[in-house]
C-alpha positions as CSV (number, residue, x, y, z in Angstrom):
1,X,-49.1,5.3,-45.9
2,X,-48.2,4.9,-42.3
3,X,-46.4,7.9,-40.2
4,X,-43.3,5.8,-39.9
5,X,-43.1,5.5,-44.4
6,X,-43.5,9.5,-44.5
7,X,-39.7,9.8,-43.5
8,X,-36.7,8.8,-46.3
9,X,-34.8,6.0,-44.5
10,X,-31.2,4.8,-45.8
11,X,-30.0,1.7,-44.1
12,X,-26.0,1.4,-44.2
13,X,-23.6,-0.9,-42.5
14,X,-19.6,-0.9,-42.8
15,X,-17.1,-4.0,-42.9
16,X,-13.9,-2.8,-41.9
17,X,-10.5,-3.3,-41.4
18,X,-10.6,-4.4,-37.5
19,X,-7.8,-1.4,-36.8
20,X,-8.4,0.7,-33.8
21,X,-10.3,3.2,-34.9
22,X,-11.8,0.8,-37.5
23,X,-11.4,2.1,-41.4
24,X,-13.7,1.4,-44.0
25,X,-13.3,-1.9,-46.4
26,X,-17.1,-2.4,-47.5
27,X,-20.0,-0.5,-47.4
28,X,-23.6,-0.8,-48.4
29,X,-26.9,1.2,-48.3
30,X,-30.8,0.3,-49.3
31,X,-32.6,3.3,-49.2
32,X,-36.7,2.6,-47.2
33,X,-38.9,5.3,-49.4
34,X,-42.2,5.0,-48.8
35,X,-41.9,2.1,-46.8
36,X,-40.4,0.1,-49.4
37,X,-37.2,-1.6,-49.8
38,X,-35.2,-0.6,-52.0
39,X,-32.1,-2.1,-54.1
40,X,-28.8,-1.9,-52.6
41,X,-25.7,-0.4,-53.5
42,X,-22.5,-1.5,-52.5
43,X,-18.9,-0.1,-52.3
44,X,-15.6,-2.3,-51.5
45,X,-12.8,0.0,-50.5
46,X,-9.4,0.4,-50.0
47,X,-8.2,1.2,-46.1
48,X,-5.5,3.4,-45.3
49,X,-4.4,0.0,-43.0
50,X,-4.3,-3.6,-43.9
51,X,-7.1,-5.8,-42.5
52,X,-6.6,-7.5,-39.5
53,X,-6.9,-11.5,-39.7
54,X,-9.6,-10.9,-37.1
55,X,-11.7,-9.1,-38.9
56,X,-11.1,-11.3,-42.0
57,X,-12.5,-14.0,-40.0
58,X,-15.9,-12.1,-39.9
59,X,-16.3,-10.7,-43.3
60,X,-14.6,-12.9,-45.2
61,X,-12.5,-9.8,-47.4
62,X,-9.1,-10.0,-47.3
63,X,-6.4,-7.6,-48.5
64,X,-5.9,-9.4,-51.8
65,X,-10.1,-9.3,-52.3
66,X,-9.3,-5.3,-51.8
67,X,-5.9,-4.9,-54.2
68,X,-7.8,-3.4,-57.2
69,X,-10.3,-1.4,-54.8
70,X,-11.1,2.4,-54.8
71,X,-9.6,4.4,-51.8
72,X,-12.7,6.4,-50.2
73,X,-11.9,9.4,-51.9
74,X,-12.9,8.3,-55.2
75,X,-16.4,6.9,-54.2
76,X,-17.3,9.9,-51.7
77,X,-19.7,11.8,-53.5
78,X,-21.1,8.2,-54.7
79,X,-21.4,7.3,-51.1
80,X,-22.9,10.6,-49.8
81,X,-25.4,10.8,-52.6
82,X,-26.9,6.9,-51.2
83,X,-26.5,8.5,-47.9
84,X,-29.0,10.9,-48.8
85,X,-32.2,10.6,-46.7
86,X,-34.1,11.4,-44.2
87,X,-32.7,9.6,-41.3
88,X,-30.5,7.1,-41.2
89,X,-30.5,2.8,-40.0
90,X,-28.0,0.4,-39.1
91,X,-27.9,-2.3,-36.4
92,X,-25.5,-1.5,-33.8
93,X,-25.9,2.1,-35.7
94,X,-22.8,3.7,-33.8
95,X,-19.7,1.9,-35.2
96,X,-21.5,2.6,-38.5
97,X,-21.9,6.8,-37.6
98,X,-18.4,6.5,-36.1
99,X,-17.0,4.9,-39.4
100,X,-18.8,7.1,-41.3
101,X,-17.8,10.3,-39.2
102,X,-14.1,9.8,-39.5
103,X,-14.2,9.0,-43.3
104,X,-16.3,12.3,-44.0
105,X,-15.3,14.7,-41.5
106,X,-18.0,17.4,-42.2
107,X,-20.4,14.6,-42.9
108,X,-24.2,15.7,-41.3
109,X,-25.1,12.8,-40.1
110,X,-29.3,12.5,-40.0
111,X,-31.9,11.4,-37.7
112,X,-30.6,7.4,-36.2
113,X,-32.8,4.7,-35.8
114,X,-30.8,1.8,-34.5
115,X,-32.3,-1.6,-34.9
116,X,-30.6,-3.2,-32.1
117,X,-31.9,-0.8,-29.4
118,X,-35.3,-0.6,-31.4
119,X,-35.4,-5.0,-30.6
120,X,-34.5,-4.2,-27.2
121,X,-37.0,-2.3,-26.6
122,X,-39.9,-3.8,-28.2
123,X,-38.4,-7.8,-28.1
124,X,-37.8,-7.9,-24.5
125,X,-37.7,-11.4,-24.1
126,X,-35.7,-12.1,-26.9
127,X,-32.1,-14.8,-25.6
128,X,-30.2,-12.7,-28.2
129,X,-30.3,-9.2,-29.9
130,X,-27.6,-9.9,-32.2
131,X,-28.5,-9.3,-36.1
132,X,-27.9,-13.4,-36.8
133,X,-30.3,-14.2,-34.4
134,X,-33.1,-11.7,-35.2
135,X,-32.3,-12.8,-38.7
136,X,-33.3,-16.4,-38.1
137,X,-36.1,-15.5,-35.7
138,X,-38.3,-13.7,-37.9
139,X,-36.4,-15.2,-41.7
140,X,-35.5,-12.2,-43.1
141,X,-33.2,-13.4,-45.3
142,X,-35.6,-16.1,-46.8
143,X,-35.6,-15.3,-50.5
144,X,-32.2,-13.2,-50.5
145,X,-29.5,-14.1,-53.3
146,X,-27.6,-17.2,-52.0
147,X,-24.7,-15.6,-52.8
148,X,-25.0,-12.7,-50.5
149,X,-23.3,-13.6,-46.9
150,X,-23.8,-12.6,-43.5
151,X,-21.1,-10.2,-42.1
152,X,-21.1,-8.6,-45.8
153,X,-22.3,-5.3,-45.9
154,X,-25.1,-6.3,-48.5
155,X,-26.5,-8.8,-46.9
156,X,-26.4,-7.1,-43.4
157,X,-28.0,-3.9,-44.9
158,X,-30.7,-5.8,-46.8
159,X,-31.8,-7.6,-43.5
160,X,-31.5,-4.6,-41.1
161,X,-33.6,-3.1,-43.8
162,X,-36.4,-6.3,-43.7
163,X,-35.8,-5.6,-39.7
164,X,-36.0,-1.8,-39.2
165,X,-39.6,-2.5,-41.5
166,X,-41.1,-5.0,-39.6
167,X,-40.3,-3.5,-36.0
168,X,-41.5,0.0,-37.3
169,X,-44.4,-1.4,-38.6
170,X,-45.8,-1.7,-34.3
171,X,-44.8,2.2,-33.6
172,X,-46.0,5.6,-34.4
173,X,-42.7,7.9,-35.7
174,X,-43.2,9.3,-32.2
175,X,-42.6,5.6,-30.6
176,X,-39.7,5.2,-32.9
177,X,-38.0,8.0,-31.7
178,X,-38.6,6.8,-28.2
179,X,-34.9,6.8,-26.7
180,X,-33.5,3.5,-25.7
181,X,-30.4,2.3,-23.8
182,X,-27.8,0.2,-24.3
183,X,-27.2,-3.0,-22.9
184,X,-26.0,-6.6,-23.8
185,X,-24.9,-7.9,-27.3
186,X,-23.5,-4.7,-28.0
187,X,-20.8,-5.2,-30.3
188,X,-17.7,-3.5,-30.3
189,X,-16.1,-1.4,-32.9
190,X,-13.2,-3.9,-33.8
191,X,-13.7,-4.3,-37.7
């Protein structure tokens, strides 16, 4: 086992309603234990405010799709359990962490690894650092279930997990923890 594999990680992805600040409509969590990507868990969540047309165009989730979804309070304990790890991973993780902090209120976020920042640091000559571009570049979606689609939480969390494992294999844990700044392609926290 390499040093980075000594931590238990959870990859998280949220899809939002497009409001400001964004509220949760879908969440997926994918564990990485001992360097092995586990099975995803996901939830549809009824937001406090409706999904905007802009957000629906991105992730395809409509207000009708959430008519029978639970409110966050009903699934909160399950989500907390799924997020119980040494470190959290996300692509543009500040968006996911921000939504989760607003939903939980008292949640203590673990250490965060942002695959967007890691990719910028480790792959300085890429044309784009958007998740879709990196998925294509490294064939990260090749054997995923065809029903999973980009911009849905389960798909995005799984490919982010694969991207993290791909990038982490190049570094020590200390090198993974080296801070890096933001830059181009930083997505807005709109959805």
